C-alpha positions as CSV (number, residue, x, y, z in Angstrom):
1,M,-6.1,-168.0,-2.2
2,E,-5.6,-164.6,-3.9
3,L,-4.0,-162.0,-1.7
4,V,-6.2,-159.3,-3.2
5,K,-9.2,-160.6,-1.3
6,E,-10.4,-158.5,1.7
7,L,-9.8,-160.0,5.1
8,P,-13.5,-160.4,6.0
9,E,-13.9,-162.4,2.7
10,I,-11.0,-164.6,3.6
11,F,-12.3,-165.3,7.0
12,E,-15.7,-166.1,5.6
13,E,-14.1,-168.5,3.1
14,F,-12.5,-170.5,5.9
15,A,-15.8,-170.5,7.9
16,E,-17.6,-172.0,4.9
17,Q,-14.7,-174.4,4.1
18,R,-16.4,-177.5,5.7
19,Q,-19.5,-177.0,3.5
20,K,-17.5,-176.4,0.4
21,S,-15.4,-179.5,1.0
22,F,-18.5,-181.8,0.7
23,L,-18.4,-181.4,-3.1
24,V,-14.6,-181.7,-3.1
25,M,-14.9,-185.0,-1.2
26,K,-17.2,-186.4,-3.9
27,E,-14.6,-185.5,-6.5
28,I,-11.9,-187.2,-4.4
29,K,-14.0,-190.4,-4.3
30,D,-14.7,-190.3,-8.0
31,K,-10.9,-190.4,-8.5
32,G,-10.6,-193.5,-6.4
33,I,-8.6,-191.9,-3.7
34,P,-9.1,-193.6,-0.2
35,V,-10.8,-191.5,2.5
36,I,-10.0,-192.1,6.2
37,G,-12.4,-190.4,8.7
38,A,-11.6,-189.8,12.3
39,Y,-12.9,-188.0,15.4
40,C,-9.9,-187.3,17.5
41,T,-6.7,-185.2,17.8
42,Y,-4.9,-188.5,18.7
43,F,-5.5,-189.9,15.2
44,P,-2.0,-190.3,13.6
45,Q,-2.9,-188.8,10.2
46,E,0.6,-189.2,8.8
47,I,0.1,-192.9,8.4
48,A,-3.0,-192.5,6.2
49,M,-1.4,-189.6,4.3
50,A,1.6,-191.8,3.5
51,M,-0.7,-194.1,1.7
52,G,-2.0,-191.3,-0.4
53,A,-5.3,-191.2,1.4
54,V,-7.3,-188.1,2.3
55,T,-8.0,-187.7,6.0
56,V,-11.1,-185.8,7.3
57,G,-12.7,-185.0,10.7
58,L,-16.2,-186.3,11.0
59,C,-19.4,-184.5,11.9
60,S,-20.1,-184.1,15.6
61,T,-20.8,-180.4,16.2
62,S,-24.6,-179.9,16.3
63,D,-27.7,-181.2,18.0
64,E,-29.5,-181.9,14.7
65,T,-29.2,-185.7,15.0
66,I,-29.1,-186.2,18.7
67,P,-32.8,-187.2,19.0
68,V,-32.1,-190.1,16.6
69,A,-29.0,-191.1,18.5
70,E,-30.9,-191.2,21.7
71,K,-33.0,-194.1,20.3
72,D,-29.8,-196.2,20.8
73,L,-27.7,-194.2,23.3
74,P,-28.5,-192.9,26.8
75,K,-30.0,-189.4,27.0
76,N,-27.4,-188.5,29.7
77,L,-24.4,-189.3,27.5
78,C,-22.0,-186.6,26.2
79,P,-23.6,-184.6,23.4
80,M,-20.5,-184.9,21.2
81,V,-20.7,-188.7,21.4
82,K,-24.4,-188.6,20.6
83,A,-24.0,-186.2,17.7
84,S,-21.2,-188.3,16.3
85,Y,-23.3,-191.4,16.3
86,G,-26.4,-189.5,15.1
87,F,-24.8,-188.1,12.0
88,A,-23.4,-191.5,11.2
89,V,-26.5,-193.6,11.7
90,T,-28.7,-191.1,9.7
91,D,-26.1,-190.7,6.9
92,K,-26.3,-187.0,7.3
93,C,-22.5,-186.5,7.4
94,P,-21.1,-186.6,3.8
95,F,-17.6,-187.2,5.2
96,F,-18.8,-190.3,7.1
97,Y,-20.6,-191.5,4.0
98,F,-17.5,-191.2,1.8
99,S,-15.1,-192.6,4.4
100,D,-13.7,-196.0,3.5
101,V,-12.6,-196.5,7.1
102,V,-13.5,-194.7,10.3
103,V,-10.7,-194.7,12.8
104,G,-11.8,-194.7,16.4
105,E,-9.7,-194.6,19.6
106,T,-10.1,-195.7,23.2
107,T,-10.3,-192.3,24.8
108,C,-13.5,-191.9,26.9
109,D,-15.9,-194.7,27.8
110,G,-18.8,-193.2,25.8
111,K,-16.9,-193.1,22.6
112,K,-15.5,-196.6,23.1
113,K,-18.9,-198.1,23.5
114,M,-20.4,-195.9,20.7
115,Y,-17.9,-197.3,18.3
116,E,-19.1,-200.8,19.0
117,L,-22.6,-199.9,17.8
118,M,-21.1,-197.9,14.8
119,K,-19.3,-201.1,13.7
120,E,-22.7,-202.7,12.9
121,F,-23.1,-200.4,9.9
122,K,-19.6,-199.0,9.1
123,N,-16.0,-200.2,8.7
124,V,-14.6,-198.9,12.0
125,Y,-11.0,-199.5,13.0
126,I,-10.1,-199.0,16.7
127,M,-6.7,-197.8,17.9
128,E,-6.0,-198.7,21.6
129,L,-4.8,-195.4,23.1
130,P,-3.2,-195.7,26.5
131,N,-4.5,-193.5,29.2
132,T,-1.2,-192.6,30.6
133,Q,2.1,-191.2,29.2
134,N,4.9,-193.4,30.5
135,E,7.4,-195.6,28.7
136,S,5.2,-198.7,28.7
137,A,2.4,-196.7,27.3
138,L,4.6,-195.3,24.6
139,E,5.7,-198.8,23.6
140,L,2.1,-199.9,23.3
141,W,1.1,-196.8,21.3
142,K,4.0,-197.3,18.8
143,K,2.8,-200.8,18.3
144,E,-0.7,-199.5,17.6
145,I,0.6,-197.1,15.0
146,I,2.5,-199.9,13.2
147,R,-0.6,-202.1,13.5
148,F,-2.7,-199.3,11.9
149,K,-0.1,-199.0,9.1
150,E,-0.3,-202.8,8.5
151,Y,-4.1,-202.7,8.5
152,L,-4.1,-200.0,5.8
153,E,-1.6,-202.0,3.7
154,E,-3.8,-205.1,3.9
155,T,-7.1,-203.3,3.5
156,F,-6.1,-201.3,0.4
157,N,-3.6,-203.8,-1.0
158,T,-0.7,-201.4,-0.9
159,T,2.7,-200.9,0.7
160,I,3.5,-197.9,2.9
161,T,7.2,-197.2,2.8
162,E,9.3,-195.4,5.4
163,E,10.1,-192.7,2.8
164,Q,6.4,-192.1,2.3
165,V,5.9,-191.8,6.0
166,R,8.7,-189.4,6.5
167,H,7.4,-187.2,3.7
168,A,3.9,-187.2,5.3
169,V,5.5,-186.2,8.6
170,H,7.2,-183.3,6.9
171,V,4.0,-182.1,5.2
172,A,2.0,-182.4,8.5
173,N,4.7,-180.5,10.4
174,Q,4.7,-177.7,7.8
175,G,0.9,-177.4,8.3
176,R,1.4,-177.2,12.1
177,L,4.1,-174.6,11.8
178,A,1.9,-172.4,9.6
179,L,-1.1,-172.7,11.9
180,R,1.0,-172.0,14.9
181,R,2.4,-168.9,13.3
182,F,-1.1,-167.8,12.4
183,Y,-2.6,-168.2,15.9
184,E,0.5,-166.6,17.5
185,T,-0.5,-163.3,15.9
186,M,-2.9,-163.2,18.9
187,K,0.1,-162.6,21.2
188,N,-0.1,-159.0,20.0
189,D,-2.0,-156.6,22.3
190,P,-4.6,-155.6,21.2
191,A,-5.2,-158.8,19.2
192,P,-5.4,-158.3,15.5
193,M,-8.8,-160.2,15.1
194,E,-11.7,-161.6,17.0
195,G,-11.2,-165.1,18.5
196,S,-14.2,-166.4,16.5
197,K,-12.3,-165.5,13.3
198,L,-9.2,-167.2,14.6
199,F,-11.1,-170.4,15.3
200,N,-12.8,-170.3,11.9
201,V,-9.4,-170.6,10.2
202,L,-8.1,-173.2,12.7
203,Y,-11.2,-175.3,12.2
204,G,-11.7,-174.7,8.5
205,S,-8.1,-175.7,7.7
206,Q,-9.0,-179.3,8.7
207,F,-11.2,-179.5,5.6
208,K,-8.5,-178.3,3.1
209,F,-7.5,-181.7,1.7
210,D,-4.4,-180.5,-0.2
211,K,-2.1,-180.7,2.8
212,E,1.0,-179.7,0.7
213,A,-0.7,-176.5,-0.5
214,M,-2.3,-175.5,2.8
215,P,0.8,-174.0,4.6
216,A,1.4,-171.4,2.0
217,E,-2.2,-170.4,2.1
218,I,-2.2,-170.0,5.8
219,D,1.2,-168.1,5.7
220,A,-0.3,-165.7,3.1
221,L,-3.2,-165.0,5.4
222,T,-0.9,-164.5,8.4
223,D,1.2,-162.0,6.4
224,K,-1.9,-160.1,5.3
225,I,-3.3,-159.9,8.8
226,M,0.0,-158.6,10.2
227,K,0.6,-156.1,7.4
228,E,-2.9,-154.6,8.0
229,Y,-2.3,-154.7,11.7
230,E,1.0,-152.9,11.6
231,E,0.1,-150.4,8.9
232,G,-3.5,-149.6,9.8
233,E,-5.6,-148.6,12.8
234,K,-5.3,-151.0,15.7
235,P,-8.5,-152.9,16.7
236,E,-10.3,-152.0,19.9
237,R,-8.6,-153.7,22.9
238,R,-10.7,-156.3,24.6
239,K,-10.1,-158.4,27.7
240,R,-7.8,-161.3,26.8
241,I,-9.4,-164.7,27.4
242,L,-8.1,-168.3,27.2
243,L,-10.8,-170.8,26.4
244,A,-10.0,-174.3,27.8
245,G,-11.9,-177.6,28.0
246,C,-13.9,-179.6,25.5
247,P,-13.9,-179.1,21.7
248,S,-15.7,-175.8,20.9
249,S,-16.6,-176.1,17.2
250,G,-20.2,-175.9,16.1
251,A,-22.8,-175.4,18.8
252,P,-20.4,-174.7,21.7
253,M,-19.2,-171.6,19.9
254,K,-22.1,-169.9,21.6
255,V,-19.7,-169.5,24.5
256,V,-17.2,-167.6,22.3
257,K,-20.0,-165.5,21.0
258,A,-21.1,-164.6,24.6
259,I,-17.5,-163.7,25.4
260,E,-17.2,-161.4,22.4
261,E,-20.6,-159.7,22.9
262,N,-19.6,-158.8,26.5
263,G,-16.2,-157.2,25.8
264,G,-13.9,-160.1,25.8
265,N,-11.8,-161.8,23.1
266,V,-10.6,-165.4,23.0
267,V,-6.9,-164.9,22.2
268,V,-6.0,-168.5,22.5
269,Y,-7.8,-171.9,22.5
270,E,-6.3,-174.6,24.8
271,N,-8.8,-177.2,23.7
272,C,-8.9,-179.6,20.7
273,G,-8.6,-177.8,17.5
274,G,-6.6,-175.1,19.1
275,A,-3.1,-174.9,20.5
276,K,-2.9,-178.5,21.7
277,S,-3.4,-179.8,18.1
278,V,-0.4,-178.0,16.6
279,D,1.9,-177.2,19.6
280,R,4.1,-180.3,19.2
281,L,6.0,-181.4,16.1
282,I,7.2,-184.8,15.0
283,D,11.0,-185.2,15.0
284,E,11.6,-185.6,11.2
285,D,15.2,-186.6,11.7
286,A,14.5,-189.4,14.2
287,E,16.2,-192.7,13.5
288,D,12.9,-194.5,14.2
289,I,10.1,-192.5,12.6
290,Y,7.3,-194.6,14.1
291,Q,8.7,-193.9,17.6
292,A,8.8,-190.2,16.8
293,I,5.2,-190.2,15.6
294,A,4.1,-192.2,18.7
295,E,6.0,-189.7,21.0
296,R,4.3,-186.7,19.5
297,Y,0.8,-188.0,19.6
298,L,0.9,-189.6,23.0
299,A,2.3,-186.3,24.5
300,I,-1.0,-184.5,23.7
301,G,-2.5,-183.2,26.9
302,C,-6.1,-184.4,27.3
303,S,-8.3,-185.2,30.3
304,V,-8.4,-188.9,29.3
305,M,-4.7,-189.0,30.4
306,T,-3.8,-189.6,34.0
307,P,-1.9,-187.8,35.3
308,D,-2.5,-185.0,32.7
309,T,0.8,-183.1,33.3
310,N,1.3,-182.2,29.7
311,R,-2.0,-180.4,29.6
312,Y,-1.2,-178.4,32.7
313,E,2.3,-177.5,31.3
314,L,0.7,-176.2,28.0
315,L,-1.9,-174.3,29.9
316,E,0.5,-172.4,32.1
317,R,2.8,-171.6,29.1
318,L,-0.2,-170.2,27.2
319,L,-1.3,-168.1,30.1
320,D,2.1,-166.3,30.1
321,E,2.7,-166.1,26.3
322,Y,-0.7,-164.7,25.5
323,Q,-0.9,-162.3,28.4
324,V,-4.2,-163.9,29.4
325,E,-6.4,-161.9,31.8
326,G,-9.1,-164.6,32.5
327,V,-9.8,-168.2,31.8
328,V,-13.2,-169.6,30.6
329,E,-13.4,-173.4,30.8
330,M,-16.2,-174.9,28.6
331,T,-17.1,-178.5,29.3
332,L,-19.9,-180.6,27.9
333,Q,-22.5,-182.2,30.1
334,A,-21.6,-185.9,30.9
335,C,-18.0,-185.4,29.8
336,H,-16.7,-186.8,33.0
337,T,-13.0,-186.6,32.4
338,Y,-13.0,-182.8,31.6
339,N,-15.6,-182.0,34.2
340,V,-13.6,-183.7,37.0
341,E,-10.3,-182.2,35.7
342,A,-11.8,-178.7,35.8
343,K,-11.0,-178.6,39.5
344,S,-7.3,-179.0,38.7
345,I,-7.4,-176.4,36.0
346,E,-9.1,-173.9,38.3
347,K,-6.5,-174.4,40.9
348,R,-3.6,-173.7,38.5
349,V,-5.3,-170.7,37.0
350,K,-6.0,-169.1,40.4
351,E,-2.5,-169.8,41.6
352,K,-1.5,-167.5,38.7
353,G,-3.7,-164.9,40.2
354,L,-6.2,-165.0,37.3
355,P,-10.0,-165.2,37.4
356,Y,-11.6,-168.5,36.2
357,I,-15.1,-169.6,35.4
358,H,-16.3,-173.1,34.5
359,I,-19.2,-173.3,32.0
360,E,-20.9,-176.7,31.6
361,T,-23.2,-176.8,28.6
362,D,-24.6,-179.0,25.8
363,Y,-25.4,-178.5,22.1
364,S,-28.7,-176.8,22.6
365,Q,-29.5,-173.1,22.6
366,A,-31.5,-173.4,25.8
367,D,-28.9,-171.8,28.0
368,V,-27.8,-168.9,25.8
369,G,-29.4,-166.3,28.1
370,Q,-27.9,-167.8,31.2
371,L,-24.5,-168.0,29.5
372,D,-24.7,-164.4,28.5
373,T,-25.5,-163.3,32.1
374,R,-22.7,-165.4,33.7
375,I,-20.0,-164.5,31.2
376,A,-20.9,-160.8,31.4
377,A,-20.6,-160.9,35.2
378,F,-17.3,-162.7,34.9
379,L,-15.8,-160.2,32.4
380,E,-16.8,-157.3,34.6
381,M,-14.5,-158.8,37.3
382,I,-11.5,-158.5,35.1
């Protein structure tokens, strides 16, 4: 990225990164480089990176293919699960098409059963993710990570050395540190940018396949933002919102749009793709690198975990660090774990003396007017 570019152009570049990377993906396949697709933050990307594979997040962010998915799946299933299956079964996701292996994980019941159907037309590998975070769970998860490594070695007729794994861990950690430094610019008051632009970079960075080059690119953007912030006129101050809950990329960004149009700004994302994705690093100096990888990934706070203490700890820390003035929790219809856990999140937010609103939605635009009305009323309370 050239530093002479204007900030709006840079933000637009990240927003369009997913579409641009469709062509890059074809070039990668033409070179014979393996592609590993995944859907979840729990996917231990370092193992695939160590093999020299490209990792990519698969399509699941719009309602375009949901009608097709509903021919096989229940209508009252989570829209993210239906969209994931719909893009796969219609071959409308280039990343899915080019993936040599799709890695699934035993998170929610809907995804687990959907993967069974997906296996009928795609090479799907399932990792058994424990739903708790104790010592026995960690032991199982470490075994699953080693089993995944052995599967890749056998499938692609290669050997993954510990040295390669440690290098991949270092590269991934550098990416996390760069993204963390980028989103921590939002600790400034007023925030230096809109939350939608923040998310465009966080989300778009997933589709930059040169993981070794990405940290420098993100750092350059962070430096440019802070230089303009410190030397120029400060942006208008808006009410500082934390967005919690289900992944918000694609169609659910309508919630972020409603917040911004009514005088708020999402200064931090607690959900997947936001802080929880980069908050923890892997211990690069650990004697047992596979144990270190397992510890980092299993510690991610998600509503599939019970009890979900790590999510609550992260939430409370973000509320303080980002001087949050209100919490919007966005959950998807039929996402039972997040919808049930919303009660616990509300309790903790209100104990901090902060206003809270729970928005349950889907991938359609049918509730945009209602969302606007509810969020406008919520922001007026702050």
